[in-house]
All heavy atoms as TSV, in Angstrom:
chain	resi	resn	atom	element	x	y	z
A	1	MET	N	N	199.024	263.878	194.186
A	1	MET	CA	C	199.143	262.590	194.838
A	1	MET	C	C	200.357	262.672	195.761
A	1	MET	O	O	201.390	263.223	195.404
A	1	MET	CB	C	199.322	261.487	193.797
A	1	MET	CG	C	199.512	260.150	194.412
A	1	MET	SD	S	199.544	258.698	193.328
A	1	MET	CE	C	199.924	259.266	191.744
A	2	GLU	N	N	200.193	262.123	196.935
A	2	GLU	CA	C	201.282	262.151	197.921
A	2	GLU	C	C	201.170	260.922	198.806
A	2	GLU	O	O	200.077	260.522	199.203
A	2	GLU	CB	C	201.163	263.417	198.767
A	2	GLU	CG	C	202.196	263.552	199.848
A	2	GLU	CD	C	203.615	263.760	199.315
A	2	GLU	OE1	O	203.787	264.319	198.226
A	2	GLU	OE2	O	204.548	263.326	200.000
A	3	HIS	N	N	202.314	260.318	199.124
A	3	HIS	CA	C	202.287	259.211	200.080
A	3	HIS	C	C	202.181	259.788	201.477
A	3	HIS	O	O	202.643	260.897	201.742
A	3	HIS	CB	C	203.521	258.314	199.934
A	3	HIS	CG	C	204.805	258.999	200.266
A	3	HIS	ND1	N	205.280	259.082	201.555
A	3	HIS	CD2	C	205.694	259.643	199.486
A	3	HIS	CE1	C	206.426	259.738	201.548
A	3	HIS	NE2	N	206.693	260.093	200.301
A	4	VAL	N	N	201.541	259.061	202.361
A	4	VAL	CA	C	201.292	259.524	203.728
A	4	VAL	C	C	201.512	258.372	204.699
A	4	VAL	O	O	201.768	257.242	204.294
A	4	VAL	CB	C	199.851	260.075	203.874
A	4	VAL	CG1	C	199.664	261.337	203.060
A	4	VAL	CG2	C	198.815	259.044	203.477
A	5	ALA	N	N	201.389	258.678	205.974
A	5	ALA	CA	C	201.569	257.657	207.007
A	5	ALA	C	C	200.469	256.614	206.931
A	5	ALA	O	O	199.300	256.932	206.705
A	5	ALA	CB	C	201.580	258.297	208.388
A	6	ALA	N	N	200.843	255.374	207.126
A	6	ALA	CA	C	199.871	254.281	207.208
A	6	ALA	C	C	199.117	254.371	208.527
A	6	ALA	O	O	199.510	255.102	209.443
A	6	ALA	CB	C	200.594	252.942	207.100
A	7	SER	N	N	198.052	253.622	208.633
A	7	SER	CA	C	197.279	253.592	209.877
A	7	SER	C	C	198.169	253.090	211.014
A	7	SER	O	O	198.972	252.170	210.821
A	7	SER	CB	C	196.080	252.661	209.730
A	7	SER	OG	O	195.229	253.120	208.716
A	8	PRO	N	N	198.026	253.699	212.191
A	8	PRO	CA	C	198.820	253.256	213.341
A	8	PRO	C	C	198.585	251.774	213.639
A	8	PRO	O	O	197.536	251.223	213.300
A	8	PRO	CB	C	198.303	254.124	214.487
A	8	PRO	CG	C	197.700	255.314	213.826
A	8	PRO	CD	C	197.157	254.826	212.514
A	9	HIS	N	N	199.551	251.154	214.258
A	9	HIS	CA	C	199.477	249.754	214.696
A	9	HIS	C	C	199.394	248.773	213.523
A	9	HIS	O	O	198.785	247.713	213.638
A	9	HIS	CB	C	198.316	249.535	215.663
A	9	HIS	CG	C	198.248	250.544	216.754
A	9	HIS	ND1	N	199.210	250.663	217.726
A	9	HIS	CD2	C	197.344	251.523	217.006
A	9	HIS	CE1	C	198.910	251.647	218.533
A	9	HIS	NE2	N	197.786	252.194	218.120
A	10	THR	N	N	199.999	249.156	212.379
A	10	THR	CA	C	200.074	248.243	211.239
A	10	THR	C	C	201.545	247.979	210.932
A	10	THR	O	O	202.431	248.733	211.353
A	10	THR	CB	C	199.400	248.832	209.984
A	10	THR	OG1	O	200.106	250.009	209.582
A	10	THR	CG2	C	197.935	249.160	210.235
A	11	VAL	N	N	201.800	246.930	210.190
A	11	VAL	CA	C	203.173	246.590	209.809
A	11	VAL	C	C	203.768	247.711	208.947
A	11	VAL	O	O	204.925	248.094	209.133
A	11	VAL	CB	C	203.212	245.242	209.058
A	11	VAL	CG1	C	204.583	244.969	208.487
A	11	VAL	CG2	C	202.787	244.114	209.981
A	12	VAL	N	N	202.980	248.244	208.031
A	12	VAL	CA	C	203.481	249.314	207.155
A	12	VAL	C	C	203.870	250.538	207.987
A	12	VAL	O	O	204.917	251.139	207.767
A	12	VAL	CB	C	202.446	249.684	206.071
A	12	VAL	CG1	C	202.907	250.890	205.274
A	12	VAL	CG2	C	202.208	248.498	205.148
A	13	HIS	N	N	203.053	250.894	208.978
A	13	HIS	CA	C	203.377	252.043	209.834
A	13	HIS	C	C	204.659	251.779	210.621
A	13	HIS	O	O	205.494	252.668	210.775
A	13	HIS	CB	C	202.221	252.345	210.780
A	13	HIS	CG	C	202.375	253.654	211.495
A	13	HIS	ND1	N	203.042	253.767	212.683
A	13	HIS	CD2	C	201.968	254.903	211.158
A	13	HIS	CE1	C	203.033	255.022	213.075
A	13	HIS	NE2	N	202.389	255.738	212.152
A	14	ALA	N	N	204.822	250.565	211.106
A	14	ALA	CA	C	206.043	250.208	211.839
A	14	ALA	C	C	207.265	250.350	210.934
A	14	ALA	O	O	208.303	250.878	211.360
A	14	ALA	CB	C	205.936	248.794	212.387
A	15	LEU	N	N	207.153	249.899	209.688
A	15	LEU	CA	C	208.264	250.048	208.737
A	15	LEU	C	C	208.528	251.523	208.424
A	15	LEU	O	O	209.680	251.954	208.343
A	15	LEU	CB	C	207.967	249.287	207.452
A	15	LEU	CG	C	208.033	247.774	207.554
A	15	LEU	CD1	C	207.518	247.131	206.264
A	15	LEU	CD2	C	209.444	247.320	207.845
A	16	GLN	N	N	207.465	252.287	208.257
A	16	GLN	CA	C	207.638	253.724	208.007
A	16	GLN	C	C	208.362	254.377	209.193
A	16	GLN	O	O	209.249	255.215	208.990
A	16	GLN	CB	C	206.286	254.406	207.781
A	16	GLN	CG	C	205.661	254.092	206.453
A	16	GLN	CD	C	204.285	254.701	206.307
A	16	GLN	OE1	O	203.480	254.689	207.236
A	16	GLN	NE2	N	204.025	255.239	205.120
A	17	SER	N	N	207.978	254.012	210.396
A	17	SER	CA	C	208.621	254.569	211.593
A	17	SER	C	C	210.096	254.209	211.648
A	17	SER	O	O	210.940	255.030	212.017
A	17	SER	CB	C	207.924	254.058	212.858
A	17	SER	OG	O	206.599	254.502	212.906
A	18	LEU	N	N	210.405	252.983	211.274
A	18	LEU	CA	C	211.784	252.518	211.282
A	18	LEU	C	C	212.631	253.256	210.246
A	18	LEU	O	O	213.779	253.624	210.508
A	18	LEU	CB	C	211.807	251.014	211.015
A	18	LEU	CG	C	213.157	250.324	211.076
A	18	LEU	CD1	C	213.690	250.339	212.500
A	18	LEU	CD2	C	213.034	248.891	210.586
A	19	LEU	N	N	212.060	253.486	209.076
A	19	LEU	CA	C	212.801	254.119	207.976
A	19	LEU	C	C	212.770	255.648	207.991
A	19	LEU	O	O	213.555	256.280	207.288
A	19	LEU	CB	C	212.251	253.620	206.640
A	19	LEU	CG	C	212.440	252.135	206.371
A	19	LEU	CD1	C	211.715	251.732	205.095
A	19	LEU	CD2	C	213.915	251.784	206.288
A	20	ALA	N	N	211.885	256.236	208.775
A	20	ALA	CA	C	211.706	257.691	208.758
A	20	ALA	C	C	213.001	258.481	208.982
A	20	ALA	O	O	213.285	259.407	208.218
A	20	ALA	CB	C	210.642	258.104	209.766
A	21	PRO	N	N	213.808	258.175	209.994
A	21	PRO	CA	C	215.024	258.974	210.196
A	21	PRO	C	C	215.972	258.936	208.987
A	21	PRO	O	O	216.547	259.963	208.603
A	21	PRO	CB	C	215.675	258.349	211.432
A	21	PRO	CG	C	214.565	257.675	212.152
A	21	PRO	CD	C	213.633	257.190	211.063
A	22	LEU	N	N	216.123	257.762	208.387
A	22	LEU	CA	C	216.996	257.655	207.208
A	22	LEU	C	C	216.400	258.394	206.018
A	22	LEU	O	O	217.112	259.086	205.280
A	22	LEU	CB	C	217.211	256.182	206.847
A	22	LEU	CG	C	218.020	255.370	207.838
A	22	LEU	CD1	C	217.995	253.900	207.457
A	22	LEU	CD2	C	219.449	255.884	207.898
A	23	SER	N	N	215.105	258.246	205.830
A	23	SER	CA	C	214.441	258.905	204.710
A	23	SER	C	C	214.548	260.419	204.835
A	23	SER	O	O	214.853	261.116	203.861
A	23	SER	CB	C	212.967	258.483	204.649
A	23	SER	OG	O	212.333	259.110	203.567
A	24	ARG	N	N	214.305	260.953	206.024
A	24	ARG	CA	C	214.387	262.411	206.225
A	24	ARG	C	C	215.798	262.926	205.943
A	24	ARG	O	O	215.971	264.004	205.386
A	24	ARG	CB	C	213.974	262.756	207.647
A	24	ARG	CG	C	212.512	262.556	207.907
A	24	ARG	CD	C	212.164	262.895	209.347
A	24	ARG	NE	N	210.862	262.358	209.688
A	24	ARG	CZ	C	210.598	261.668	210.784
A	24	ARG	NH1	N	211.546	261.445	211.680
A	24	ARG	NH2	N	209.403	261.215	211.008
A	25	ARG	N	N	216.783	262.140	206.321
A	25	ARG	CA	C	218.162	262.593	206.154
A	25	ARG	C	C	218.680	262.421	204.728
A	25	ARG	O	O	219.350	263.301	204.190
A	25	ARG	CB	C	219.074	261.833	207.110
A	25	ARG	CG	C	220.496	262.291	206.988
A	25	ARG	CD	C	221.354	261.821	208.094
A	25	ARG	NE	N	222.689	262.349	207.871
A	25	ARG	CZ	C	223.629	262.339	208.742
A	25	ARG	NH1	N	223.412	261.839	209.920
A	25	ARG	NH2	N	224.804	262.815	208.463
A	26	PHE	N	N	218.395	261.290	204.108
A	26	PHE	CA	C	219.011	260.972	202.815
A	26	PHE	C	C	218.067	261.099	201.616
A	26	PHE	O	O	218.488	260.895	200.491
A	26	PHE	CB	C	219.603	259.558	202.843
A	26	PHE	CG	C	220.694	259.404	203.854
A	26	PHE	CD1	C	220.506	258.641	204.991
A	26	PHE	CD2	C	221.911	260.049	203.674
A	26	PHE	CE1	C	221.521	258.508	205.927
A	26	PHE	CE2	C	222.929	259.921	204.606
A	26	PHE	CZ	C	222.740	259.153	205.742
A	27	ASN	N	N	216.814	261.406	201.851
A	27	ASN	CA	C	215.858	261.509	200.754
A	27	ASN	C	C	215.245	262.915	200.711
A	27	ASN	O	O	214.034	263.085	200.627
A	27	ASN	CB	C	214.775	260.431	200.882
A	27	ASN	CG	C	213.995	260.235	199.610
A	27	ASN	OD1	O	214.396	260.670	198.548
A	27	ASN	ND2	N	212.854	259.579	199.724
A	28	HIS	N	N	216.099	263.907	200.822
A	28	HIS	CA	C	215.700	265.323	200.695
A	28	HIS	C	C	214.587	265.703	201.671
A	28	HIS	O	O	213.682	266.457	201.319
A	28	HIS	CB	C	215.281	265.640	199.258
A	28	HIS	CG	C	216.305	265.259	198.245
A	28	HIS	ND1	N	217.458	265.991	198.048
A	28	HIS	CD2	C	216.365	264.218	197.388
A	28	HIS	CE1	C	218.181	265.423	197.115
A	28	HIS	NE2	N	217.547	264.338	196.691
A	29	GLY	N	N	214.613	265.161	202.881
A	29	GLY	CA	C	213.638	265.516	203.900
A	29	GLY	C	C	212.306	264.809	203.780
A	29	GLY	O	O	211.369	265.139	204.501
A	30	CYS	N	N	212.218	263.834	202.897
A	30	CYS	CA	C	210.958	263.098	202.718
A	30	CYS	C	C	210.566	262.422	204.032
A	30	CYS	O	O	211.382	261.753	204.662
A	30	CYS	CB	C	211.123	262.055	201.614
A	30	CYS	SG	S	209.632	261.095	201.333
A	31	ASP	N	N	209.336	262.623	204.453
A	31	ASP	CA	C	208.859	262.061	205.716
A	31	ASP	C	C	207.786	261.011	205.447
A	31	ASP	O	O	206.657	261.349	205.097
A	31	ASP	CB	C	208.289	263.168	206.594
A	31	ASP	CG	C	207.898	262.677	207.970
A	31	ASP	OD1	O	208.037	261.467	208.257
A	31	ASP	OD2	O	207.454	263.510	208.775
A	32	PRO	N	N	208.118	259.727	205.598
A	32	PRO	CA	C	207.119	258.689	205.345
A	32	PRO	C	C	205.980	258.688	206.356
A	32	PRO	O	O	204.978	258.026	206.156
A	32	PRO	CB	C	207.920	257.386	205.413
A	32	PRO	CG	C	209.117	257.718	206.214
A	32	PRO	CD	C	209.407	259.172	205.978
A	33	LEU	N	N	206.118	259.442	207.429
A	33	LEU	CA	C	205.061	259.536	208.434
A	33	LEU	C	C	204.260	260.834	208.304
A	33	LEU	O	O	203.528	261.216	209.217
A	33	LEU	CB	C	205.656	259.428	209.837
A	33	LEU	CG	C	206.303	258.090	210.164
A	33	LEU	CD1	C	206.999	258.150	211.521
A	33	LEU	CD2	C	205.278	256.978	210.138
A	34	ALA	N	N	204.380	261.490	207.177
A	34	ALA	CA	C	203.726	262.783	206.977
A	34	ALA	C	C	202.214	262.691	207.135
A	34	ALA	O	O	201.580	261.755	206.660
A	34	ALA	CB	C	204.051	263.323	205.589
A	35	GLN	N	N	201.673	263.667	207.796
A	35	GLN	CA	C	200.223	263.835	207.930
A	35	GLN	C	C	199.826	264.982	206.988
A	35	GLN	O	O	199.368	266.036	207.402
A	35	GLN	CB	C	199.853	264.140	209.378
A	35	GLN	CG	C	200.221	263.052	210.357
A	35	GLN	CD	C	199.430	261.771	210.112
A	35	GLN	OE1	O	198.289	261.800	209.670
A	35	GLN	NE2	N	200.054	260.636	210.375
A	36	THR	N	N	200.036	264.749	205.717
A	36	THR	CA	C	199.932	265.792	204.700
A	36	THR	C	C	198.553	266.438	204.659
A	36	THR	O	O	198.434	267.663	204.618
A	36	THR	CB	C	200.299	265.226	203.315
A	36	THR	OG1	O	201.583	264.603	203.421
A	36	THR	CG2	C	200.344	266.299	202.266
A	37	GLN	N	N	197.513	265.636	204.673
A	37	GLN	CA	C	196.164	266.201	204.592
A	37	GLN	C	C	195.900	267.140	205.770
A	37	GLN	O	O	195.377	268.240	205.590
A	37	GLN	CB	C	195.130	265.082	204.560
A	37	GLN	CG	C	193.719	265.568	204.316
A	37	GLN	CD	C	192.746	264.425	204.061
A	37	GLN	OE1	O	193.159	263.280	203.893
A	37	GLN	NE2	N	191.480	264.717	204.022
A	38	GLU	N	N	196.301	266.742	206.964
A	38	GLU	CA	C	196.112	267.571	208.148
A	38	GLU	C	C	196.921	268.860	208.053
A	38	GLU	O	O	196.474	269.923	208.483
A	38	GLU	CB	C	196.489	266.797	209.412
A	38	GLU	CG	C	195.530	265.659	209.744
A	38	GLU	CD	C	195.777	264.378	208.944
A	38	GLU	OE1	O	196.683	264.340	208.063
A	38	GLU	OE2	O	195.055	263.399	209.179
A	39	ARG	N	N	198.125	268.783	207.479
A	39	ARG	CA	C	198.962	269.981	207.307
A	39	ARG	C	C	198.322	270.966	206.342
A	39	ARG	O	O	198.367	272.173	206.542
A	39	ARG	CB	C	200.355	269.600	206.823
A	39	ARG	CG	C	201.176	268.906	207.874
A	39	ARG	CD	C	202.534	268.532	207.332
A	39	ARG	NE	N	203.283	267.771	208.306
A	39	ARG	CZ	C	204.447	267.195	208.046
A	39	ARG	NH1	N	204.980	267.290	206.844
A	39	ARG	NH2	N	205.067	266.518	208.981
A	40	PHE	N	N	197.724	270.459	205.250
A	40	PHE	CA	C	197.023	271.341	204.315
A	40	PHE	C	C	195.902	272.092	205.026
A	40	PHE	O	O	195.761	273.306	204.887
A	40	PHE	CB	C	196.434	270.555	203.140
A	40	PHE	CG	C	197.408	270.227	202.043
A	40	PHE	CD1	C	197.456	268.947	201.527
A	40	PHE	CD2	C	198.251	271.183	201.506
A	40	PHE	CE1	C	198.337	268.619	200.497
A	40	PHE	CE2	C	199.130	270.874	200.486
A	40	PHE	CZ	C	199.170	269.593	199.982
A	41	VAL	N	N	195.092	271.373	205.762
A	41	VAL	CA	C	193.951	271.984	206.453
A	41	VAL	C	C	194.439	273.017	207.472
A	41	VAL	O	O	193.918	274.133	207.538
A	41	VAL	CB	C	193.087	270.898	207.133
A	41	VAL	CG1	C	192.029	271.520	208.032
A	41	VAL	CG2	C	192.439	270.009	206.083
A	42	ALA	N	N	195.455	272.671	208.257
A	42	ALA	CA	C	195.993	273.595	209.262
A	42	ALA	C	C	196.581	274.851	208.628
A	42	ALA	O	O	196.607	275.915	209.257
A	42	ALA	CB	C	197.052	272.888	210.105
A	43	SER	N	N	197.016	274.752	207.372
A	43	SER	CA	C	197.597	275.900	206.678
A	43	SER	C	C	196.549	276.738	205.949
A	43	SER	O	O	196.893	277.704	205.284
A	43	SER	CB	C	198.653	275.430	205.672
A	43	SER	OG	O	199.705	274.783	206.349
A	44	GLY	N	N	195.294	276.334	206.035
A	44	GLY	CA	C	194.223	277.125	205.449
A	44	GLY	C	C	193.826	276.753	204.031
A	44	GLY	O	O	193.028	277.450	203.406
A	45	PHE	N	N	194.383	275.672	203.505
A	45	PHE	CA	C	194.006	275.245	202.156
A	45	PHE	C	C	192.591	274.672	202.155
A	45	PHE	O	O	192.146	274.090	203.137
A	45	PHE	CB	C	194.965	274.164	201.638
A	45	PHE	CG	C	196.302	274.688	201.214
A	45	PHE	CD1	C	197.309	274.897	202.147
A	45	PHE	CD2	C	196.569	274.962	199.887
A	45	PHE	CE1	C	198.545	275.368	201.760
A	45	PHE	CE2	C	197.798	275.434	199.485
A	45	PHE	CZ	C	198.799	275.641	200.424
A	46	THR	N	N	191.906	274.836	201.037
A	46	THR	CA	C	190.630	274.184	200.809
A	46	THR	C	C	190.913	272.900	200.038
A	46	THR	O	O	191.630	272.936	199.040
A	46	THR	CB	C	189.694	275.094	199.976
A	46	THR	OG1	O	189.490	276.316	200.694
A	46	THR	CG2	C	188.366	274.418	199.720
A	47	LEU	N	N	190.360	271.790	200.508
A	47	LEU	CA	C	190.612	270.497	199.873
A	47	LEU	C	C	189.415	270.089	199.025
A	47	LEU	O	O	188.278	270.161	199.467
A	47	LEU	CB	C	190.877	269.428	200.937
A	47	LEU	CG	C	191.999	269.747	201.926
A	47	LEU	CD1	C	192.160	268.602	202.916
A	47	LEU	CD2	C	193.292	270.040	201.217
A	48	LYS	N	N	189.700	269.681	197.799
A	48	LYS	CA	C	188.654	269.240	196.872
A	48	LYS	C	C	188.979	267.825	196.397
A	48	LYS	O	O	190.109	267.524	196.047
A	48	LYS	CB	C	188.602	270.157	195.645
A	48	LYS	CG	C	188.366	271.607	195.961
A	48	LYS	CD	C	186.912	271.911	195.947
A	48	LYS	CE	C	186.775	273.416	196.158
A	48	LYS	NZ	N	185.448	273.862	196.097
A	49	ASN	N	N	187.974	266.986	196.371
A	49	ASN	CA	C	188.090	265.622	195.836
A	49	ASN	C	C	189.221	264.819	196.492
A	49	ASN	O	O	189.903	264.062	195.816
A	49	ASN	CB	C	188.290	265.645	194.319
A	49	ASN	CG	C	187.159	266.352	193.613
A	49	ASN	OD1	O	186.001	266.194	193.976
A	49	ASN	ND2	N	187.483	267.139	192.618
A	50	PHE	N	N	189.436	265.007	197.774
A	50	PHE	CA	C	190.492	264.260	198.454
A	50	PHE	C	C	190.029	262.841	198.742
A	50	PHE	O	O	188.914	262.617	199.184
A	50	PHE	CB	C	190.893	264.957	199.763
A	50	PHE	CG	C	192.191	265.702	199.647
A	50	PHE	CD1	C	192.303	266.802	198.844
A	50	PHE	CD2	C	193.303	265.279	200.326
A	50	PHE	CE1	C	193.493	267.478	198.717
A	50	PHE	CE2	C	194.502	265.945	200.219
A	50	PHE	CZ	C	194.593	267.051	199.406
A	51	GLN	N	N	190.910	261.896	198.466
A	51	GLN	CA	C	190.656	260.492	198.753
A	51	GLN	C	C	191.922	259.869	199.315
A	51	GLN	O	O	193.019	260.218	198.905
A	51	GLN	CB	C	190.271	259.731	197.487
A	51	GLN	CG	C	188.973	260.144	196.876
A	51	GLN	CD	C	188.657	259.323	195.636
A	51	GLN	OE1	O	189.503	258.630	195.102
A	51	GLN	NE2	N	187.429	259.407	195.184
A	52	ARG	N	N	191.724	258.974	200.230
A	52	ARG	CA	C	192.844	258.184	200.743
A	52	ARG	C	C	192.706	256.798	200.156
A	52	ARG	O	O	191.629	256.220	200.136
A	52	ARG	CB	C	192.790	258.122	202.272
A	52	ARG	CG	C	193.955	257.360	202.859
A	52	ARG	CD	C	193.831	257.299	204.368
A	52	ARG	NE	N	194.833	256.433	204.908
A	52	ARG	CZ	C	195.984	256.838	205.434
A	52	ARG	NH1	N	196.255	258.113	205.501
A	52	ARG	NH2	N	196.855	255.969	205.902
A	53	ARG	N	N	193.798	256.256	199.641
A	53	ARG	CA	C	193.762	254.914	199.049
A	53	ARG	C	C	195.070	254.200	199.321
A	53	ARG	O	O	196.069	254.824	199.648
A	53	ARG	CB	C	193.459	254.983	197.563
A	53	ARG	CG	C	194.271	255.998	196.808
A	53	ARG	CD	C	193.890	256.111	195.360
A	53	ARG	NE	N	192.791	257.049	195.206
A	53	ARG	CZ	C	192.213	257.302	194.078
A	53	ARG	NH1	N	192.598	256.700	192.988
A	53	ARG	NH2	N	191.234	258.154	193.995
A	54	GLU	N	N	195.046	252.914	199.179
A	54	GLU	CA	C	196.241	252.090	199.357
A	54	GLU	C	C	196.726	251.647	197.979
A	54	GLU	O	O	195.939	251.178	197.168
A	54	GLU	CB	C	195.929	250.852	200.195
A	54	GLU	CG	C	195.338	251.147	201.560
A	54	GLU	CD	C	196.323	251.701	202.545
A	54	GLU	OE1	O	197.498	251.312	202.494
A	54	GLU	OE2	O	195.915	252.528	203.380
A	55	PHE	N	N	198.001	251.821	197.726
A	55	PHE	CA	C	198.598	251.408	196.462
A	55	PHE	C	C	199.757	250.494	196.803
A	55	PHE	O	O	200.781	250.953	197.302
A	55	PHE	CB	C	199.073	252.630	195.670
A	55	PHE	CG	C	199.718	252.294	194.368
A	55	PHE	CD1	C	198.965	251.831	193.305
A	55	PHE	CD2	C	201.082	252.434	194.210
A	55	PHE	CE1	C	199.559	251.524	192.106
A	55	PHE	CE2	C	201.693	252.125	193.007
A	55	PHE	CZ	C	200.920	251.669	191.953
A	56	THR	N	N	199.590	249.219	196.575
A	56	THR	CA	C	200.589	248.207	196.956
A	56	THR	C	C	201.064	248.414	198.394
A	56	THR	O	O	202.244	248.515	198.662
A	56	THR	CB	C	201.791	248.172	195.986
A	56	THR	OG1	O	202.465	249.435	196.041
A	56	THR	CG2	C	201.370	247.855	194.580
A	57	GLU	N	N	200.096	248.523	199.280
A	57	GLU	CA	C	200.327	248.659	200.722
A	57	GLU	C	C	200.836	250.039	201.135
A	57	GLU	O	O	201.048	250.284	202.312
A	57	GLU	CB	C	201.283	247.585	201.252
A	57	GLU	CG	C	200.805	246.176	201.029
A	57	GLU	CD	C	199.484	245.881	201.705
A	57	GLU	OE1	O	199.258	246.338	202.832
A	57	GLU	OE2	O	198.668	245.185	201.082
A	58	ILE	N	N	201.068	250.941	200.191
A	58	ILE	CA	C	201.529	252.286	200.539
A	58	ILE	C	C	200.341	253.227	200.476
A	58	ILE	O	O	199.697	253.356	199.437
A	58	ILE	CB	C	202.641	252.751	199.584
A	58	ILE	CG1	C	203.759	251.752	199.673
A	58	ILE	CG2	C	203.038	254.175	199.880
A	58	ILE	CD1	C	205.073	252.135	199.192
A	59	PRO	N	N	200.014	253.870	201.602
A	59	PRO	CA	C	198.871	254.763	201.604
A	59	PRO	C	C	199.186	256.060	200.851
A	59	PRO	O	O	200.261	256.629	200.984
A	59	PRO	CB	C	198.617	255.031	203.084
A	59	PRO	CG	C	199.903	254.739	203.763
A	59	PRO	CD	C	200.630	253.749	202.909
A	60	LEU	N	N	198.213	256.487	200.057
A	60	LEU	CA	C	198.345	257.713	199.268
A	60	LEU	C	C	197.101	258.566	199.470
A	60	LEU	O	O	196.019	258.047	199.747
A	60	LEU	CB	C	198.441	257.392	197.774
A	60	LEU	CG	C	199.564	256.506	197.297
A	60	LEU	CD1	C	199.333	256.117	195.839
A	60	LEU	CD2	C	200.886	257.222	197.436
A	61	ILE	N	N	197.272	259.868	199.306
A	61	ILE	CA	C	196.125	260.747	199.190
A	61	ILE	C	C	196.175	261.385	197.822
A	61	ILE	O	O	197.254	261.620	197.280
A	61	ILE	CB	C	196.072	261.830	200.301
A	61	ILE	CG1	C	197.356	262.665	200.348
A	61	ILE	CG2	C	195.750	261.221	201.658
A	61	ILE	CD1	C	197.282	263.865	201.258
A	62	THR	N	N	195.024	261.599	197.249
A	62	THR	CA	C	194.928	262.289	195.973
A	62	THR	C	C	193.876	263.378	196.123
A	62	THR	O	O	192.966	263.277	196.937
A	62	THR	CB	C	194.521	261.342	194.832
A	62	THR	OG1	O	193.255	260.775	195.130
A	62	THR	CG2	C	195.548	260.245	194.615
A	63	GLY	N	N	194.026	264.418	195.348
A	63	GLY	CA	C	193.047	265.485	195.377
A	63	GLY	C	C	193.684	266.809	195.013
A	63	GLY	O	O	194.807	266.875	194.534
A	64	LEU	N	N	192.950	267.856	195.279
A	64	LEU	CA	C	193.366	269.207	194.932
A	64	LEU	C	C	193.362	270.062	196.186
A	64	LEU	O	O	192.368	270.088	196.915
A	64	LEU	CB	C	192.399	269.780	193.888
A	64	LEU	CG	C	192.647	271.187	193.406
A	64	LEU	CD1	C	193.973	271.253	192.636
A	64	LEU	CD2	C	191.497	271.625	192.507
A	65	ALA	N	N	194.449	270.754	196.432
A	65	ALA	CA	C	194.541	271.693	197.552
A	65	ALA	C	C	194.589	273.103	196.959
A	65	ALA	O	O	195.460	273.424	196.173
A	65	ALA	CB	C	195.793	271.414	198.384
A	66	ILE	N	N	193.620	273.920	197.338
A	66	ILE	CA	C	193.499	275.270	196.791
A	66	ILE	C	C	194.004	276.256	197.837
A	66	ILE	O	O	193.582	276.210	199.012
A	66	ILE	CB	C	192.043	275.569	196.414
A	66	ILE	CG1	C	191.576	274.552	195.377
A	66	ILE	CG2	C	191.901	276.986	195.884
A	66	ILE	CD1	C	190.101	274.600	195.086
A	67	THR	N	N	194.886	277.155	197.417
A	67	THR	CA	C	195.453	278.126	198.360
A	67	THR	C	C	194.353	279.010	198.909
A	67	THR	O	O	193.341	279.260	198.252
A	67	THR	CB	C	196.530	279.004	197.688
A	67	THR	OG1	O	195.937	279.708	196.606
A	67	THR	CG2	C	197.687	278.180	197.197
A	68	PRO	N	N	194.542	279.504	200.146
A	68	PRO	CA	C	193.499	280.303	200.783
A	68	PRO	C	C	193.057	281.522	199.954
A	68	PRO	O	O	191.886	281.860	199.927
A	68	PRO	CB	C	194.143	280.742	202.095
A	68	PRO	CG	C	195.144	279.685	202.387
A	68	PRO	CD	C	195.654	279.257	201.037
A	69	ASN	N	N	193.972	282.148	199.224
A	69	ASN	CA	C	193.588	283.341	198.460
A	69	ASN	C	C	192.908	283.007	197.139
A	69	ASN	O	O	192.463	283.909	196.436
A	69	ASN	CB	C	194.798	284.239	198.219
A	69	ASN	CG	C	195.908	283.576	197.446
A	69	ASN	OD1	O	195.818	282.407	197.103
A	69	ASN	ND2	N	196.970	284.304	197.184
A	70	GLN	N	N	192.791	281.726	196.777
A	70	GLN	CA	C	192.103	281.320	195.549
A	70	GLN	C	C	190.746	280.680	195.821
A	70	GLN	O	O	190.009	280.430	194.887
A	70	GLN	CB	C	192.952	280.319	194.743
A	70	GLN	CG	C	194.196	280.907	194.163
A	70	GLN	CD	C	195.007	279.857	193.402
A	70	GLN	OE1	O	194.908	278.677	193.682
A	70	GLN	NE2	N	195.793	280.300	192.453
A	71	ALA	N	N	190.458	280.392	197.071
A	71	ALA	CA	C	189.222	279.673	197.403
A	71	ALA	C	C	187.981	280.505	197.145
A	71	ALA	O	O	187.960	281.641	196.992
A	71	ALA	CB	C	189.259	279.237	198.869
């Protein structure tokens, strides 16, 4: 499970954009605007049972990312 960027042009996305510089600097590089699912795919991972859902207005993805040498 990982939090990800909210849909563009939403209040949550605007807040994520506002907080992103502080979060990256003071929260161990955490990026509230992360495009995690896209990064997995670009890195060659196989995605299984991936779902995007909203949890108290915070978008999350859940699922399994399998390394390229295990697929």
